[in-house]
C-alpha positions as CSV (number, residue, x, y, z in Angstrom):
1,E,-5.6,54.6,65.1
2,P,-2.2,55.8,66.3
3,F,1.0,54.6,64.8
4,D,2.0,51.4,66.6
5,A,5.8,51.1,66.1
6,Q,6.1,47.7,67.7
7,R,3.4,46.2,65.5
8,H,4.9,47.8,62.4
9,A,8.3,46.5,63.3
10,D,7.0,43.0,64.0
11,V,5.3,42.9,60.5
12,L,8.5,44.0,58.8
13,M,10.5,41.3,60.5
14,S,8.0,38.5,60.4
15,Q,7.1,39.0,56.8
16,R,10.8,39.3,55.8
17,A,10.2,42.7,54.0
18,T,12.7,43.7,51.3
19,L,11.6,47.3,51.1
20,C,10.3,49.7,53.8
21,C,8.9,53.1,52.9
22,T,8.3,55.5,55.7
23,T,8.7,59.2,56.6
24,P,12.0,59.8,58.5
25,A,10.0,60.7,61.6
26,A,8.2,57.3,61.6
27,F,11.5,55.5,61.0
28,Y,13.1,57.2,64.0
29,V,10.3,55.8,66.1
30,L,10.6,52.3,64.5
31,M,14.3,51.9,65.0
32,P,14.3,50.8,68.7
33,F,11.9,48.0,67.8
34,L,13.9,46.7,64.8
35,K,16.2,43.7,65.3
36,P,19.0,43.5,62.7
37,A,19.1,39.7,62.9
38,L,15.5,39.6,61.8
39,L,16.0,42.1,59.0
40,T,18.4,40.2,56.8
41,R,16.0,40.4,53.8
42,L,15.5,44.2,54.0
43,R,17.4,45.7,51.1
44,W,15.9,49.2,50.8
45,Q,14.7,51.8,53.2
46,E,13.0,54.7,51.5
47,L,12.7,57.8,53.7
48,C,10.2,60.2,52.1
49,S,8.5,63.5,52.3
50,D,10.9,65.1,54.8
51,K,14.5,65.8,55.4
52,T,16.5,62.9,56.8
53,E,18.7,63.6,59.8
54,M,21.6,61.2,59.3
55,R,22.8,61.5,62.9
56,K,19.5,59.9,64.0
57,I,20.0,56.8,61.8
58,Q,23.8,56.2,61.9
59,R,23.6,53.4,64.5
60,F,21.0,51.6,62.5
61,C,23.0,52.0,59.3
62,A,26.1,50.5,61.1
63,S,24.1,47.5,62.4
64,C,22.4,46.8,59.1
65,P,25.1,47.6,56.4
66,W,23.2,45.6,53.8
67,V,20.3,48.0,53.8
68,R,20.5,50.8,51.2
69,F,18.8,54.0,52.1
70,V,17.3,56.5,49.7
71,T,15.6,59.8,50.3
72,A,12.5,60.4,48.3
73,Y,10.7,63.7,47.6
74,G,7.6,64.7,45.7
75,P,4.6,66.9,45.8
76,T,2.3,65.4,48.4
77,E,-0.8,65.7,46.3
78,C,0.8,63.4,43.6
79,T,3.4,61.2,45.3
80,V,6.1,61.3,47.8
81,S,8.5,59.5,45.5
82,S,8.9,61.6,42.3
83,T,12.6,62.0,42.9
84,L,15.1,59.7,44.7
85,C,18.6,60.2,46.1
86,P,20.6,57.3,47.4
87,I,22.3,57.9,50.7
88,D,25.6,56.3,50.0
89,T,28.9,56.3,51.9
90,E,30.1,59.6,50.4
91,V,26.8,61.3,51.0
92,K,26.8,60.1,54.6
93,K,30.4,61.3,55.1
94,E,29.9,64.7,53.6
95,R,26.5,65.3,55.1
96,L,25.2,66.3,51.6
97,W,22.1,64.3,52.2
98,E,20.7,67.2,54.0
99,F,20.5,69.2,50.8
100,L,20.0,66.7,48.0
101,I,16.5,66.1,46.6
102,G,17.6,63.6,44.0
103,W,16.9,62.5,40.5
104,T,13.6,62.2,38.7
105,C,12.2,58.7,38.8
């Protein structure tokens, strides 16, 4: 079954999710369907298994400043979250997020 971004966004908002774990590519597709007023419980967005392009998520970050972003990486055959790197203000500003893999969990 193909990825249904509208349905996924509806579940995140209606169930008042506090954590969302997706690939960056899936999150880019989800963003147009996410309504900040319905995401007040969302605290963490984990972007895993691929490089995050900050320019693609900057508007969402500005509209939902309470959401903390982390990039996650790991060998696919084990897990996509064996290392984490928070995308904080300094990382966003310096564009270091393109190069950081993170710390071991």
